[in-house]
N, C-alpha and C positions, 0 to 999 in steps of 0.2 A: 517545630521546625514549617519554614515556610518553603515555597518550590526555590526563591533567590537564593533558598543558603544549600541547594542540591544542584548545583551549577549540571551536572549530565542533565538530571530530570527536566531543571528549568529548559535549557535548549529543547530537550524532548518537547517539553510542553510547548513553545514556542515554534516549533516545526508544525505540530497538527495544529496550531493554530493557524497559519500562515496557509494550510494545503486542505483549503474544504473542497476541494475536487481532487481526482488527478491532475489535471493542466496545470493548477495552484501546484500542485506536489512537485512536478517535472521543473517547474520555473523554479519553485524555489531550493532546488538541490542544485540547478545552474545557477544560480545567486552565488550559493556555497562554494559550487566548485569553482568560479573565477573569481570568486575571495580567495579560494586558498591557490589561485596560481595555475590550476587546469584553462587549457586551450579550450575553446567552443567551435567545432568545426562542423559544417555545413556538410550532409549529405550528396550533392551536389558537386560538391569541389572535389577534387583531387586530394588527398589525406599528404601529410609529412611522414617521412618514414624512419626520422630519426628520432632517438628516444625521447622520452616527453612524457607531460599529462595532460591526460585530452578527453572530451567528452563530445556526446553528438544527444540530441532532443529529436525525439519521431513523436508529435503529438502528445499524451500523455503517459510518456514512456521517455527514460536516460539511461546512458551507458557511457559509464566514466571509465578510464584506464590510465595504466601507470605500465607505460614501455617499459623495463630498464637497462641501465649502458649496455649489457653483453646480451638482452637478448637476441637468437635466433632463429632461422626459419621453421627450427622445431622445439624451441621455447612451449613449455607447454602455457595452458594458463587457469588460473584459480579466479574463481568466480564466485560472488557473492550473490545471488538473485530473490528477485522480491515482486511485490506486486503494490502500485499507486493508488489502487483503485478499493472503495471502498460499499458494502450494500446502503442502496438508498432509494430516491425516485426522481425521475429525470424529467423535464419539462417537453411537454406533446408540440406540436409543430403549429398547431394553431393553442394555442392555452387559456386563451379569454375564455373564461364558464362563471356559471353561477347560477344561485336561485333564492327568490322570497327575498330580495333585496342585499343579500351577499355576493360580495364578488371572492372568486374562487380561480383556481390553476388546474387545467389538467394535468397531470400529471401519471407516468407508467411507471410502476417497480422495477429497480435497476438492482440484478444479482438476487439477495433472499435476506433481506431484512426481517428482523421479529418487528413484524405491525405497530404491534400494540407499545412498544418502545417509544414508537414515535409521534404518540399521542400526546398532547397538549403539552407541547416544549415549542418554543421560542425558536422557530426555523428562519434560514436564509436561502436565497440561491445564490447560487456559485456555477461558473464553469467558462467558457469561451463563447463570444462571437467571432461571427467569420461574415464579410463587408464581403461587398460585389466584387472587388478587384485581389481579393484571399486575401488582404489584414486582416489576423487574429489579434483580437482584444481578449484580454481578460478582465472580469468581471464578479463580483460581489456585494451583495445587498446590505448586510448587516440583516437582524433580526426583522422581517416584513411578514412571516406567515404563522399557520396552525393548522394543526390535523385535530378539531378538537373531538370530543368524544363525548358522548352519548351520557348523557344525567344518568345519574341512580335511577332516580323517581320513574324515567322512562322507560327501563328495563330492568326489571326486579331480579333477573335472572342471570345479571350480567357475572356476578363472579363465581357464578354456577358452570360457565365457557362460553371467552367472548369470541364470535365468530365477525369478521371482518373481514366484504367483501370488496376487495382490491381496483374494482372500476366504481360501486357507490360510495363506500365509506373513507378512501383516504384522499380524496381531493381537496388540496388545504386552503382554507381562507387568507385572502390576501386585503382584506377591506368588504366596504359598504359598496353595493350601486351608489353609480352618479346620482342625484336628484336636484331638480331644479336649483339653478345659481350655485353648485357645488360641482367642480371637475375634477377629478381623482386620475390620478399617474397610474393609476394599478388598476385603471379600466383597458387599458391596451399593455398587457405585460411585458412586451419585448419592445414597446418602444420606451418605456420605464426604463428599462435594463439599457438599452440604448444609450441613451441620456447620461447614463453615469459614467459613461466610457468617450462622452463627445460625439458619440452618434445620434443620428437620425434614424428612427424607424425604417425606414423604405433605404438606407445602406444595409442592412443587415438582411444579407441574403443566406445565411445558415446559421446555427447554434447548437451547442452542447452543454445545455443547462442542467444541476442537478440540483438540489433537496441537501442541506448540513445543515448540523443542529448549531446551534450558537454558546452553548455553553463552553464554559471557559475548563480547562483540567486540571485536576483539582486531588490534593494531599489529601485523604479521609484515616480514619480511625484514631483511636486514645495516642498512641506513637506514631502517626503520622505512614503507616507503612506500609498502604495502601494506595494506590495511584488509581483517579477516575477520570476517563476523558471518551470521547467518541473517536470514533477512524482506529484505533492500535490494530486493528485489522485491515490494514497489516503497515501504515505506515510506521507502527515499533519496528521494522525491519527492513523499511525504506530508510530510517533516520540510521538506525545499528551501523548499514554497509555505509551507508555515504559518510559517516563519522569515522571508520574503522576507516574506509580509504582513505581519506585526508590528511586525519592524524599520521597513517603508518607512512602517507608519500616518501617521507624521506628515505626510511630504511627500505622500502620498495623501489626507490629507485635502482638499488645495488641487489634487488633479489634474484632467486635463480627461476621465478616467473611471473607471467605476464598477471598483474591483479587487474580486474575486471569487476567493478559493480555495476549490478545490469536492475533496473525497476521497468516493470512492465505494466500495461496496463489493462484491463477489460478480464483480469481471471477473475472475478464472481459473476462475468457470464461468458466463461465459457474458454477465453484466452484466445478465441480465433479472430486474428485480426490483424492489421501492419505493425501496429505497434502490442501486441500480445503475446505471450507465452509461444503458442502455436504458430506466429507469424514468421517472419526472418529476418524480423530487427539483428536479434544478436547471433546469428548466425551470419550474417550480411557484413556485421561489426567483425568479428575475428575472423572471417578470412582475407578484411582490408588491412589487417591489420597482419595477418600471413602475408600476403601478397609483397606488403611492404617492406616486411622482412628478406623478399626475395622467395620466398617459397610455392610448391605449388600443389600439386593435390597429395601427394604423396606426403612430401612435409606435413601438410596438414591433419593427416591420418596420424602422423608420428607423432606431432603436438598433442593433439586430441587423446590420443593414448595412455598419455602423462597427467590428462589435466584431471581439475575436481570442478564441481560445481557445487556449494553450498544450499540450496533453497531453503532460505528464513519464510514462515509464514505462521501465525498466531494459531495455536493450538490452547487445549482444555485443561487449564486443574480443576480437581476435583470438585463436584457441588456440591456443599455441605446437607443441603434441600435434597437433594436427588444421587442419594450413594448408588443406587440401582440401575441409574446410566451408566457406567464406569465399570471397567476392566476391574473385578476384585483384589486382583494383586498389585495394579499399578494405580498410585496415588498421587498425579503430581501437587503438588502446594504453591503457593507462592513465595517467592524469597526463596524459593531453594534451589534457582538457576532453570538455564532456558531446557525445552524441550529436547525430545529427541524422538520424531517419528517415524513409529514402527507399523509399517502393516503387511500383511502377508499376500494379498490380493495385489499388491503394490501400487495403491491409493497414494503412497508415500514410496518414494524411490531408495530409502534406508534397506541396505544389505549390511552382511558384518563385516566386509571392508570397510565400508563408508563410516557402519557406528567405532570403530576402531581409531578413525581417524577423527571424527567426532571428540572420540574420547581424550586423545592427542593433544588437540586444539585447546579446548577445556583446560586442561592440566597443565597447559603450555600459559594459559592464561590466568591459573590460579582461581577456574572459578567451579564450580558445581554444575551439574545437570542431570538431568531426570527424562529417563522413559517414558513414551505414552501408547500407547495401546487401545483400539478402541474394543467396549464391550461386542462382542460376538453378536448379540442379538440388535445392535444398533450398528448403521449402515456409517461408513465412515466417508467423509469428505478428501478432497484432495488438493492439491495445490500446484505451482507452475514443474514442480521436482520431476514426477514423470512424463509431464510431457516436453519439458526441455530435455531429460536424459534420451526419450526415444525423437529425437529430431537430432541432438547434436550425437550420441552416442559416448559422452562423457558421464563418467562415473558421479554419482550423485548422494549426497545424502540430504535429507527432510529435517527440519529441526523449526523451531519459532519460541517467541514469547507464550506465557500459557495464561489464558485471560478466562473468568468469568463474563457470564454474558456476551457470546461471541456472538457481534451481528444484532445487538443492541446499537443506538442510538447512543447510548454509554456503555461502556464496557469496563472491566476493573483488574489489577494486574497488582502485582506486589511493588513496590516501590522500588525494591532494590535492584528486581530484574530486567528491568531495561538495558542499563550499563553494564550488567552480565552477559546478555547478549552481544551489545557490544566488544566487551573483549574478546569474547570470544570470536567473534569473525575477524577481529582485530589481526588474532593468533592464525586463523586459518589463514588469513591471506599471506603472513610472513610466519610461513613454519621455520622450526628451529630444527624439526626433524620428521619429515613428512611418513606418513604410511605407504609403501610404494603398491 
């Protein structure tokens, strides 16, 4: 089987390919929403108060919603939340560096990538350039750089333990230093990036440019039962929530709740930004929807008391080579359905009521799900779930796609799991009989 023979997985692969950074992911989501009849809004404008399908973009984040025909000032929200960013490396302000005849790029670590997985890969620059008058241009180069590993002949102990210093060992090569009679576009990285979008170097006043792997998503396994790609943490959830909202829009026009898709930026570095889950973006949008319906602060509280948030972020399936790192009684596997993420210390926001609501949504969608809990001796990561629950006071469930090699440049999941996550997200947004 090829990707073209699996429409959902093929579309997911196209979304990943179009989204090397959070800014590209937000732009691709906006493109798809507009094509589906959603109206783009500007936060600086007055917003319509009538029923409709709308979205707003803030930097690398996007929030979209369907306001039903019968919505009132106390109508609850049903929110699928995700994040658009992935671990990577970010271009420094003065990026041109190098030594011994090599041209290199100065980068700093973004989030928590598995360093070794980024070695010896064909990488690209991607992100946004901002001009002196505030114009924003998205840019991507295609494969132009590489982080080369030291040969085993020069480090005979490398297979006994690889230690990478992020300041010394992770600056990618972009070419060779200019020599007499030969100019190099890479001698000034920002100039090269500017030229790709029709700008001069002097036009660029700011930039947010990251490094992304260029390898295409791919089915693998003798029976094509696995799917390999970069950035599935967390474009898997962005794609699932986006498709669930768009595909269900007709039914959501007459739903009992206001369906919302919220894809935040900066989760990998703590969510503390205007476009992150710790910032005001979602609260601002929900408040403006409520005000447009004639609500006040009391109405907002009543609305939130009946609302649900599904925090969707990638989780872990059991690693066959490291089973001792997993809980001995909970072993999620590929192609067995999305994960329900549970943690006693509230690193995930799921509680018993939330677990029941997720079971209902998966039952309605006709897909299985699997509980995930960490080994007690292995610290648990977190998500936008506890952050959003704390900020908004809305009941929250943490779920996600099960992966191997999370935070690698190349992650792995079951080929059936992305579609199951999307179906479950759709059933969550349009419940037949919700847990109250």
